[in-house]
C-alpha positions as YAML, in Angstrom:
chain: A
units: angstrom
residues:
- id: 1
  name: UNK
  ca: [0.00, 0.00, 0.00]
- id: 2
  name: UNK
  ca: [1.31, 3.45, -0.94]
- id: 3
  name: UNK
  ca: [1.55, 5.64, 2.15]
- id: 4
  name: UNK
  ca: [0.22, 9.21, 2.19]
- id: 5
  name: UNK
  ca: [1.78, 10.93, 5.19]
- id: 6
  name: UNK
  ca: [0.19, 14.26, 6.10]
- id: 7
  name: UNK
  ca: [1.52, 14.57, 9.65]
- id: 8
  name: UNK
  ca: [4.21, 17.08, 8.68]
- id: 9
  name: UNK
  ca: [6.48, 18.21, 5.86]
- id: 10
  name: UNK
  ca: [9.38, 16.84, 7.94]
- id: 11
  name: UNK
  ca: [8.61, 13.34, 6.63]
- id: 12
  name: UNK
  ca: [9.86, 14.14, 3.12]
- id: 13
  name: UNK
  ca: [12.39, 11.81, 1.52]
- id: 14
  name: UNK
  ca: [15.45, 12.97, -0.46]
- id: 15
  name: UNK
  ca: [14.86, 12.87, -4.20]
- id: 16
  name: UNK
  ca: [17.13, 10.91, -6.51]
- id: 17
  name: UNK
  ca: [18.84, 14.11, -7.63]
- id: 18
  name: UNK
  ca: [19.41, 15.15, -4.03]
- id: 19
  name: UNK
  ca: [20.94, 11.77, -3.19]
- id: 20
  name: UNK
  ca: [23.30, 12.10, -6.14]
- id: 21
  name: UNK
  ca: [24.35, 15.56, -4.98]
- id: 22
  name: UNK
  ca: [25.02, 14.22, -1.48]
- id: 23
  name: UNK
  ca: [27.10, 11.36, -2.86]
- id: 24
  name: UNK
  ca: [29.21, 13.74, -4.96]
- id: 25
  name: UNK
  ca: [29.69, 16.38, -2.25]
- id: 26
  name: UNK
  ca: [33.18, 17.76, -1.72]
- id: 27
  name: UNK
  ca: [34.03, 17.27, 1.95]
- id: 28
  name: UNK
  ca: [36.28, 18.57, 4.71]
- id: 29
  name: UNK
  ca: [36.22, 19.02, 8.48]
- id: 30
  name: UNK
  ca: [33.62, 21.67, 9.24]
- id: 31
  name: UNK
  ca: [34.73, 22.15, 12.86]
- id: 32
  name: UNK
  ca: [37.97, 23.44, 11.36]
- id: 33
  name: UNK
  ca: [35.93, 25.46, 8.85]
- id: 34
  name: UNK
  ca: [37.31, 23.32, 6.04]
- id: 35
  name: UNK
  ca: [34.22, 21.74, 4.52]
- id: 36
  name: UNK
  ca: [33.80, 23.54, 1.18]
- id: 37
  name: UNK
  ca: [30.19, 22.43, 0.69]
- id: 38
  name: UNK
  ca: [29.13, 23.68, 4.11]
- id: 39
  name: UNK
  ca: [30.95, 26.94, 3.44]
- id: 40
  name: UNK
  ca: [29.11, 27.35, 0.13]
- id: 41
  name: UNK
  ca: [25.76, 26.76, 1.78]
- id: 42
  name: UNK
  ca: [26.45, 29.23, 4.58]
- id: 43
  name: UNK
  ca: [27.78, 31.89, 2.23]
- id: 44
  name: UNK
  ca: [24.93, 31.46, -0.20]
- id: 45
  name: UNK
  ca: [22.14, 31.80, 2.35]
- id: 46
  name: UNK
  ca: [23.83, 34.71, 4.11]
- id: 47
  name: UNK
  ca: [24.18, 36.52, 0.78]
- id: 48
  name: UNK
  ca: [20.69, 35.73, -0.52]
- id: 49
  name: UNK
  ca: [18.96, 36.64, 2.75]
- id: 50
  name: UNK
  ca: [20.96, 39.82, 3.29]
- id: 51
  name: UNK
  ca: [23.23, 38.88, 6.21]
- id: 52
  name: UNK
  ca: [26.95, 39.01, 6.82]
- id: 53
  name: UNK
  ca: [27.34, 35.42, 7.99]
- id: 54
  name: UNK
  ca: [25.58, 32.12, 8.54]
- id: 55
  name: UNK
  ca: [26.00, 28.85, 10.44]
- id: 56
  name: UNK
  ca: [24.90, 25.35, 9.40]
- id: 57
  name: UNK
  ca: [23.46, 23.24, 12.23]
- id: 58
  name: UNK
  ca: [21.69, 19.87, 12.47]
- id: 59
  name: UNK
  ca: [18.20, 21.07, 13.42]
- id: 60
  name: UNK
  ca: [15.86, 24.03, 13.50]
- id: 61
  name: UNK
  ca: [15.57, 23.66, 17.26]
- id: 62
  name: UNK
  ca: [19.33, 24.11, 17.60]
- id: 63
  name: UNK
  ca: [19.34, 27.00, 15.16]
- id: 64
  name: UNK
  ca: [16.68, 28.84, 17.15]
- id: 65
  name: UNK
  ca: [18.37, 28.03, 20.44]
- id: 66
  name: UNK
  ca: [21.70, 29.39, 19.24]
- id: 67
  name: UNK
  ca: [19.98, 32.51, 17.95]
- id: 68
  name: UNK
  ca: [18.24, 33.16, 21.26]
- id: 69
  name: UNK
  ca: [21.39, 32.48, 23.26]
- id: 70
  name: UNK
  ca: [23.50, 34.68, 20.99]
- id: 71
  name: UNK
  ca: [21.10, 37.59, 21.50]
- id: 72
  name: UNK
  ca: [20.43, 37.09, 25.22]
- id: 73
  name: UNK
  ca: [22.53, 36.56, 28.32]
- id: 74
  name: UNK
  ca: [21.54, 34.71, 31.50]
- id: 75
  name: UNK
  ca: [18.65, 36.51, 33.16]
- id: 76
  name: UNK
  ca: [17.51, 38.19, 29.95]
- id: 77
  name: UNK
  ca: [14.06, 37.74, 28.45]
- id: 78
  name: UNK
  ca: [12.56, 37.21, 25.03]
- id: 79
  name: UNK
  ca: [8.97, 37.96, 24.05]
- id: 80
  name: UNK
  ca: [7.29, 35.29, 21.96]
- id: 81
  name: UNK
  ca: [3.90, 33.90, 20.95]
- id: 82
  name: UNK
  ca: [2.12, 31.31, 23.10]
- id: 83
  name: UNK
  ca: [1.98, 28.89, 20.16]
- id: 84
  name: UNK
  ca: [5.41, 29.71, 18.73]
- id: 85
  name: UNK
  ca: [7.76, 26.81, 18.13]
- id: 86
  name: UNK
  ca: [10.62, 28.47, 20.01]
- id: 87
  name: UNK
  ca: [8.45, 28.64, 23.12]
- id: 88
  name: UNK
  ca: [6.14, 25.62, 23.00]
- id: 89
  name: UNK
  ca: [7.85, 22.92, 20.98]
- id: 90
  name: UNK
  ca: [11.58, 23.13, 21.67]
- id: 91
  name: UNK
  ca: [11.77, 21.50, 25.07]
- id: 92
  name: UNK
  ca: [12.21, 24.74, 26.98]
- id: 93
  name: UNK
  ca: [15.78, 24.92, 25.69]
- id: 94
  name: UNK
  ca: [16.12, 28.69, 25.95]
- id: 95
  name: UNK
  ca: [15.22, 28.55, 29.65]
- id: 96
  name: UNK
  ca: [17.04, 25.31, 30.50]
- id: 97
  name: UNK
  ca: [20.24, 25.83, 28.51]
- id: 98
  name: UNK
  ca: [20.33, 29.59, 28.07]
- id: 99
  name: UNK
  ca: [18.77, 30.74, 31.37]
- id: 100
  name: UNK
  ca: [16.62, 33.02, 29.21]
- id: 101
  name: UNK
  ca: [13.14, 33.83, 30.49]
- id: 102
  name: UNK
  ca: [10.36, 33.53, 27.92]
- id: 103
  name: UNK
  ca: [7.51, 36.01, 28.06]
- id: 104
  name: UNK
  ca: [4.74, 34.38, 25.98]
- id: 105
  name: UNK
  ca: [1.84, 36.41, 24.62]
- id: 106
  name: UNK
  ca: [-1.42, 35.40, 22.97]
- id: 107
  name: UNK
  ca: [-1.20, 35.54, 19.21]
- id: 108
  name: UNK
  ca: [-3.51, 37.25, 16.73]
- id: 109
  name: UNK
  ca: [-5.56, 35.27, 14.23]
- id: 110
  name: UNK
  ca: [-3.07, 36.05, 11.45]
- id: 111
  name: UNK
  ca: [-0.13, 34.64, 13.42]
- id: 112
  name: UNK
  ca: [1.26, 38.03, 14.45]
- id: 113
  name: UNK
  ca: [1.83, 39.51, 17.89]
- id: 114
  name: UNK
  ca: [0.01, 42.74, 18.70]
- id: 115
  name: UNK
  ca: [2.83, 45.25, 19.12]
- id: 116
  name: UNK
  ca: [0.85, 47.16, 21.75]
- id: 117
  name: UNK
  ca: [0.77, 43.98, 23.83]
- id: 118
  name: UNK
  ca: [4.47, 43.49, 23.20]
- id: 119
  name: UNK
  ca: [5.16, 47.02, 24.41]
- id: 120
  name: UNK
  ca: [3.15, 46.40, 27.58]
- id: 121
  name: UNK
  ca: [5.18, 43.23, 28.23]
- id: 122
  name: UNK
  ca: [8.58, 44.94, 28.03]
- id: 123
  name: UNK
  ca: [10.06, 45.07, 31.52]
- id: 124
  name: UNK
  ca: [11.22, 48.27, 33.18]
- id: 125
  name: UNK
  ca: [14.93, 48.77, 33.74]
- id: 126
  name: UNK
  ca: [14.73, 47.51, 37.31]
- id: 127
  name: UNK
  ca: [16.71, 44.74, 39.02]
- id: 128
  name: UNK
  ca: [13.47, 43.07, 40.07]
- id: 129
  name: UNK
  ca: [12.81, 42.09, 36.46]
- id: 130
  name: UNK
  ca: [14.43, 40.09, 33.74]
- id: 131
  name: UNK
  ca: [15.93, 42.32, 31.04]
- id: 132
  name: UNK
  ca: [13.80, 42.28, 27.89]
- id: 133
  name: UNK
  ca: [16.22, 41.89, 25.00]
- id: 134
  name: UNK
  ca: [14.50, 40.19, 22.08]
- id: 135
  name: UNK
  ca: [11.25, 39.76, 20.16]
- id: 136
  name: UNK
  ca: [10.89, 36.42, 18.35]
- id: 137
  name: UNK
  ca: [8.43, 35.93, 15.48]
- id: 138
  name: UNK
  ca: [7.62, 32.91, 13.33]
- id: 139
  name: UNK
  ca: [6.89, 32.82, 9.59]
- id: 140
  name: UNK
  ca: [4.89, 30.93, 8.54]
- id: 141
  name: UNK
  ca: [2.88, 30.60, 11.76]
- id: 142
  name: UNK
  ca: [0.55, 27.59, 11.60]
- id: 143
  name: UNK
  ca: [0.60, 28.01, 7.84]
- id: 144
  name: UNK
  ca: [-0.17, 31.72, 7.95]
- id: 145
  name: UNK
  ca: [2.15, 34.27, 6.32]
- id: 146
  name: UNK
  ca: [3.04, 37.43, 8.25]
- id: 147
  name: UNK
  ca: [2.32, 40.49, 6.08]
- id: 148
  name: UNK
  ca: [5.31, 42.50, 4.91]
- id: 149
  name: UNK
  ca: [3.89, 45.73, 6.32]
- id: 150
  name: UNK
  ca: [3.61, 44.08, 9.73]
- id: 151
  name: UNK
  ca: [7.25, 43.01, 9.55]
- id: 152
  name: UNK
  ca: [8.25, 46.59, 8.75]
- id: 153
  name: UNK
  ca: [6.24, 47.79, 11.76]
- id: 154
  name: UNK
  ca: [7.88, 45.19, 13.99]
- id: 155
  name: UNK
  ca: [11.33, 46.25, 12.77]
- id: 156
  name: UNK
  ca: [10.65, 49.93, 13.51]
- id: 157
  name: UNK
  ca: [9.12, 49.01, 16.87]
- id: 158
  name: UNK
  ca: [12.07, 46.91, 18.05]
- id: 159
  name: UNK
  ca: [14.57, 49.55, 17.00]
- id: 160
  name: UNK
  ca: [12.62, 52.16, 18.92]
- id: 161
  name: UNK
  ca: [12.47, 49.91, 22.01]
- id: 162
  name: UNK
  ca: [16.08, 48.75, 21.83]
- id: 163
  name: UNK
  ca: [15.18, 45.11, 21.16]
- id: 164
  name: UNK
  ca: [16.67, 42.63, 18.73]
- id: 165
  name: UNK
  ca: [14.32, 40.83, 16.32]
- id: 166
  name: UNK
  ca: [14.66, 37.10, 15.54]
- id: 167
  name: UNK
  ca: [12.73, 35.10, 12.96]
- id: 168
  name: UNK
  ca: [12.00, 31.41, 13.22]
- id: 169
  name: UNK
  ca: [11.83, 30.98, 9.47]
- id: 170
  name: UNK
  ca: [11.33, 27.23, 9.48]
- id: 171
  name: UNK
  ca: [9.01, 27.68, 6.50]
- id: 172
  name: UNK
  ca: [10.46, 30.95, 5.24]
- id: 173
  name: UNK
  ca: [10.32, 29.87, 1.60]
- id: 174
  name: UNK
  ca: [6.66, 28.88, 1.86]
- id: 175
  name: UNK
  ca: [6.04, 32.46, 2.99]
- id: 176
  name: UNK
  ca: [8.09, 33.99, 0.17]
- id: 177
  name: UNK
  ca: [6.41, 31.83, -2.48]
- id: 178
  name: UNK
  ca: [2.98, 32.73, -1.13]
- id: 179
  name: UNK
  ca: [3.82, 36.46, -1.17]
- id: 180
  name: UNK
  ca: [5.51, 36.24, -4.57]
- id: 181
  name: UNK
  ca: [8.69, 37.93, -3.32]
- id: 182
  name: UNK
  ca: [12.29, 36.96, -2.77]
- id: 183
  name: UNK
  ca: [12.92, 35.60, 0.72]
- id: 184
  name: UNK
  ca: [15.20, 38.57, 1.34]
- id: 185
  name: UNK
  ca: [12.15, 40.87, 1.31]
- id: 186
  name: UNK
  ca: [11.08, 39.06, 4.48]
- id: 187
  name: UNK
  ca: [14.43, 38.57, 6.19]
- id: 188
  name: UNK
  ca: [15.67, 42.14, 5.70]
- id: 189
  name: UNK
  ca: [13.56, 43.19, 8.68]
- id: 190
  name: UNK
  ca: [15.35, 40.87, 11.15]
- id: 191
  name: UNK
  ca: [18.61, 40.76, 13.10]
- id: 192
  name: UNK
  ca: [18.75, 36.98, 12.82]
- id: 193
  name: UNK
  ca: [16.88, 34.29, 10.93]
- id: 194
  name: UNK
  ca: [16.70, 30.52, 11.33]
- id: 195
  name: UNK
  ca: [15.99, 28.72, 8.04]
- id: 196
  name: UNK
  ca: [15.01, 25.04, 7.99]
- id: 197
  name: UNK
  ca: [16.04, 22.91, 5.01]
- id: 198
  name: UNK
  ca: [14.37, 19.66, 6.11]
- id: 199
  name: UNK
  ca: [10.69, 20.63, 5.89]
- id: 200
  name: UNK
  ca: [9.12, 21.74, 2.61]
- id: 201
  name: UNK
  ca: [12.50, 21.98, 0.90]
- id: 202
  name: UNK
  ca: [12.95, 18.24, 1.36]
- id: 203
  name: UNK
  ca: [16.49, 17.94, 2.72]
- id: 204
  name: UNK
  ca: [16.95, 15.10, 5.23]
- id: 205
  name: UNK
  ca: [18.75, 17.20, 7.87]
- id: 206
  name: UNK
  ca: [19.78, 20.75, 8.56]
- id: 207
  name: UNK
  ca: [19.01, 24.37, 9.32]
- id: 208
  name: UNK
  ca: [20.98, 27.57, 8.89]
- id: 209
  name: UNK
  ca: [21.18, 30.52, 11.28]
- id: 210
  name: UNK
  ca: [21.91, 33.86, 9.61]
- id: 211
  name: UNK
  ca: [23.03, 37.08, 11.28]
- id: 212
  name: UNK
  ca: [25.89, 39.49, 11.78]
- id: 213
  name: UNK
  ca: [29.52, 38.36, 11.94]
- id: 214
  name: UNK
  ca: [29.52, 38.93, 15.70]
- id: 215
  name: UNK
  ca: [26.28, 37.05, 16.31]
- id: 216
  name: UNK
  ca: [27.30, 34.09, 14.17]
- id: 217
  name: UNK
  ca: [30.71, 34.02, 15.83]
- id: 218
  name: UNK
  ca: [29.02, 33.71, 19.19]
- id: 219
  name: UNK
  ca: [26.58, 31.13, 17.83]
- id: 220
  name: UNK
  ca: [29.45, 29.03, 16.46]
- id: 221
  name: UNK
  ca: [30.97, 28.81, 19.91]
- id: 222
  name: UNK
  ca: [27.58, 27.92, 21.38]
- id: 223
  name: UNK
  ca: [27.07, 25.28, 18.69]
- id: 224
  name: UNK
  ca: [30.22, 23.53, 19.89]
- id: 225
  name: UNK
  ca: [29.06, 23.81, 23.50]
- id: 226
  name: UNK
  ca: [25.75, 22.05, 22.84]
- id: 227
  name: UNK
  ca: [27.33, 19.32, 20.71]
- id: 228
  name: UNK
  ca: [26.40, 20.61, 17.28]
- id: 229
  name: UNK
  ca: [29.85, 20.67, 15.72]
- id: 230
  name: UNK
  ca: [29.90, 18.28, 12.75]
- id: 231
  name: UNK
  ca: [32.86, 17.00, 10.77]
- id: 232
  name: UNK
  ca: [32.34, 16.03, 7.10]
- id: 233
  name: UNK
  ca: [28.98, 17.77, 7.14]
- id: 234
  name: UNK
  ca: [29.10, 18.65, 3.46]
- id: 235
  name: UNK
  ca: [27.23, 15.46, 2.68]
- id: 236
  name: UNK
  ca: [24.27, 17.08, 4.46]
- id: 237
  name: UNK
  ca: [24.90, 20.62, 3.25]
- id: 238
  name: UNK
  ca: [24.85, 19.33, -0.33]
- id: 239
  name: UNK
  ca: [21.23, 18.32, 0.18]
- id: 240
  name: UNK
  ca: [20.45, 21.86, 1.31]
- id: 241
  name: UNK
  ca: [22.14, 23.38, -1.72]
- id: 242
  name: UNK
  ca: [20.24, 21.03, -4.02]
- id: 243
  name: UNK
  ca: [16.98, 21.98, -2.29]
- id: 244
  name: UNK
  ca: [17.66, 25.68, -2.79]
- id: 245
  name: UNK
  ca: [18.38, 25.08, -6.48]
- id: 246
  name: UNK
  ca: [15.51, 22.74, -7.28]
- id: 247
  name: UNK
  ca: [12.81, 22.65, -4.61]
- id: 248
  name: UNK
  ca: [11.83, 26.21, -3.73]
- id: 249
  name: UNK
  ca: [9.64, 27.20, -6.68]
- id: 250
  name: UNK
  ca: [7.80, 23.86, -6.53]
- id: 251
  name: UNK
  ca: [6.38, 24.81, -3.10]
- id: 252
  name: UNK
  ca: [3.52, 26.40, -5.04]
- id: 253
  name: UNK
  ca: [2.41, 22.85, -5.84]
- id: 254
  name: UNK
  ca: [2.13, 22.03, -2.13]
- id: 255
  name: UNK
  ca: [0.08, 25.17, -1.60]
- id: 256
  name: UNK
  ca: [-2.24, 24.24, -4.46]
- id: 257
  name: UNK
  ca: [-2.68, 20.73, -3.07]
- id: 258
  name: UNK
  ca: [-3.52, 22.16, 0.35]
- id: 259
  name: UNK
  ca: [-6.12, 24.43, -1.25]
- id: 260
  name: UNK
  ca: [-7.60, 21.46, -3.08]
- id: 261
  name: UNK
  ca: [-7.73, 19.37, 0.08]
- id: 262
  name: UNK
  ca: [-9.39, 22.17, 2.03]
- id: 263
  name: UNK
  ca: [-11.99, 22.73, -0.69]
- id: 264
  name: UNK
  ca: [-12.82, 19.04, -0.86]
- id: 265
  name: UNK
  ca: [-13.27, 18.77, 2.89]
- id: 266
  name: UNK
  ca: [-15.50, 21.84, 2.97]
- id: 267
  name: UNK
  ca: [-17.72, 20.29, 0.34]
- id: 268
  name: UNK
  ca: [-18.12, 17.30, 2.65]
- id: 269
  name: UNK
  ca: [-19.29, 19.60, 5.42]
- id: 270
  name: UNK
  ca: [-16.10, 19.77, 7.48]
- id: 271
  name: UNK
  ca: [-15.13, 23.05, 9.16]
- id: 272
  name: UNK
  ca: [-11.82, 24.04, 7.57]
- id: 273
  name: UNK
  ca: [-9.76, 27.14, 8.34]
- id: 274
  name: UNK
  ca: [-8.61, 29.40, 5.46]
- id: 275
  name: UNK
  ca: [-5.48, 28.04, 3.78]
- id: 276
  name: UNK
  ca: [-2.50, 30.18, 2.80]
- id: 277
  name: UNK
  ca: [0.39, 27.78, 2.34]
- id: 278
  name: UNK
  ca: [0.80, 24.02, 2.88]
- id: 279
  name: UNK
  ca: [-1.16, 23.53, 6.10]
- id: 280
  name: UNK
  ca: [-4.81, 22.54, 6.37]
- id: 281
  name: UNK
  ca: [-6.54, 22.81, 9.75]
- id: 282
  name: UNK
  ca: [-9.86, 20.98, 10.05]
- id: 283
  name: UNK
  ca: [-12.13, 20.51, 13.05]
- id: 284
  name: UNK
  ca: [-12.78, 16.82, 13.68]
- id: 285
  name: UNK
  ca: [-13.74, 17.03, 17.36]
- id: 286
  name: UNK
  ca: [-13.80, 14.06, 19.68]
- id: 287
  name: UNK
  ca: [-13.45, 11.53, 16.85]
- id: 288
  name: UNK
  ca: [-9.83, 12.48, 16.13]
- id: 289
  name: UNK
  ca: [-8.31, 9.19, 17.31]
- id: 290
  name: UNK
  ca: [-11.00, 7.21, 15.50]
- id: 291
  name: UNK
  ca: [-10.32, 9.14, 12.30]
- id: 292
  name: UNK
  ca: [-6.58, 8.55, 12.62]
- id: 293
  name: UNK
  ca: [-7.09, 4.79, 12.90]
- id: 294
  name: UNK
  ca: [-9.66, 4.75, 10.07]
- id: 295
  name: UNK
  ca: [-7.28, 6.56, 7.71]
- id: 296
  name: UNK
  ca: [-4.26, 4.47, 8.76]
- id: 297
  name: UNK
  ca: [-6.10, 1.37, 7.49]
- id: 298
  name: UNK
  ca: [-6.22, 3.13, 4.11]
- id: 299
  name: UNK
  ca: [-2.56, 4.11, 4.05]
- id: 300
  name: UNK
  ca: [-3.08, 7.68, 5.19]
- id: 301
  name: UNK
  ca: [-1.03, 8.82, 8.18]
- id: 302
  name: UNK
  ca: [-2.54, 11.60, 10.30]
- id: 303
  name: UNK
  ca: [-1.97, 13.07, 13.73]
- id: 304
  name: UNK
  ca: [-4.81, 12.80, 16.25]
- id: 305
  name: UNK
  ca: [-6.15, 16.17, 17.39]
- id: 306
  name: UNK
  ca: [-9.60, 17.79, 17.50]
- id: 307
  name: UNK
  ca: [-8.11, 20.67, 15.48]
- id: 308
  name: UNK
  ca: [-6.37, 18.41, 13.00]
- id: 309
  name: UNK
  ca: [-3.38, 19.71, 11.04]
- id: 310
  name: UNK
  ca: [-2.54, 18.18, 7.69]
- id: 311
  name: UNK
  ca: [0.59, 19.28, 5.84]
- id: 312
  name: UNK
  ca: [1.18, 18.85, 2.13]
- id: 313
  name: UNK
  ca: [4.69, 18.36, 0.78]
- id: 314
  name: UNK
  ca: [6.73, 17.02, -2.14]
- id: 315
  name: UNK
  ca: [5.83, 13.39, -1.40]
- id: 316
  name: UNK
  ca: [2.08, 14.09, -1.53]
- id: 317
  name: UNK
  ca: [0.98, 14.52, -5.12]
- id: 318
  name: UNK
  ca: [-2.29, 15.86, -6.47]
- id: 319
  name: UNK
  ca: [-3.60, 12.31, -6.96]
- id: 320
  name: UNK
  ca: [-3.16, 11.61, -3.25]
- id: 321
  name: UNK
  ca: [-5.42, 14.52, -2.32]
- id: 322
  name: UNK
  ca: [-8.40, 12.80, -3.91]
- id: 323
  name: UNK
  ca: [-7.71, 9.64, -1.90]
- id: 324
  name: UNK
  ca: [-7.63, 11.64, 1.34]
- id: 325
  name: UNK
  ca: [-10.91, 13.36, 0.53]
- id: 326
  name: UNK
  ca: [-12.49, 9.99, -0.26]
- id: 327
  name: UNK
  ca: [-11.31, 8.61, 3.09]
- id: 328
  name: UNK
  ca: [-12.80, 11.57, 4.97]
- id: 329
  name: UNK
  ca: [-16.05, 11.11, 3.04]
- id: 330
  name: UNK
  ca: [-16.20, 7.42, 3.96]
- id: 331
  name: UNK
  ca: [-15.45, 8.21, 7.59]
- id: 332
  name: UNK
  ca: [-18.21, 10.77, 7.71]
- id: 333
  name: UNK
  ca: [-20.57, 8.25, 6.21]
...
């Protein structure tokens, strides 16, 4: 049975061309800064996203952690959304490993943080309080794209308040494709950006943190501290380079498939949230576990949640969308 896995775009498999690129990668010891393929990847993303330097790391969680720790010292604070990955889904790393206090805020329906609420959350310069140093945003946020004018407002706001601005850009290229702009038009508003290569772009491993020379220098030291120094890492970086060359523009296909899936489910009477990129959120209520088991019998892998997220990606073609809709129809009876 052919498997249709909609749990996440992290389940993607390397394409044949990507595997060939990995096999042919020129290698060196990256801890010594001598892996030419890693160096090319770092230099390319730094240049294309408008930064002075970049650092290749194994995971997006590590990339975000290094970014937060490079911006903040022990006893500092970052402001972040309640549902943001850096706060909710990264094991509390900033607090545990960086001694950085998170200040989570409720998010707006479009995935943004109300800047008036952010301003109210900034601590006074008083030794009773943690020192507010950083605002962290995420793009896309649950599949939603932050508007460019909002990013400009956030940039002006943080400069006025003396804060740094970090972007968890795990799905940065989904956002840029949706907006029809170069990714740099998004990242130019930030002091640092974490870019994931192993989600919609389809690489098996890897993220890149971009920032100033000083910030990346600090992050490189922190990477070693948390065990992220890799040796002949070019075999992984080659996959990232291949993804940037071949698998960015095709993200529009994932977005179209998500639109198609959402439309089909709405026709069946399901409550489906508006779709912008490659995520479909549908209300399935108390029958979530039952639906998961029902679909698994038909080769469709889902998570189990009342507000069910389904994520389209390069291993879910247009033909698979029809099969998923048919399964939901059969389940509904």
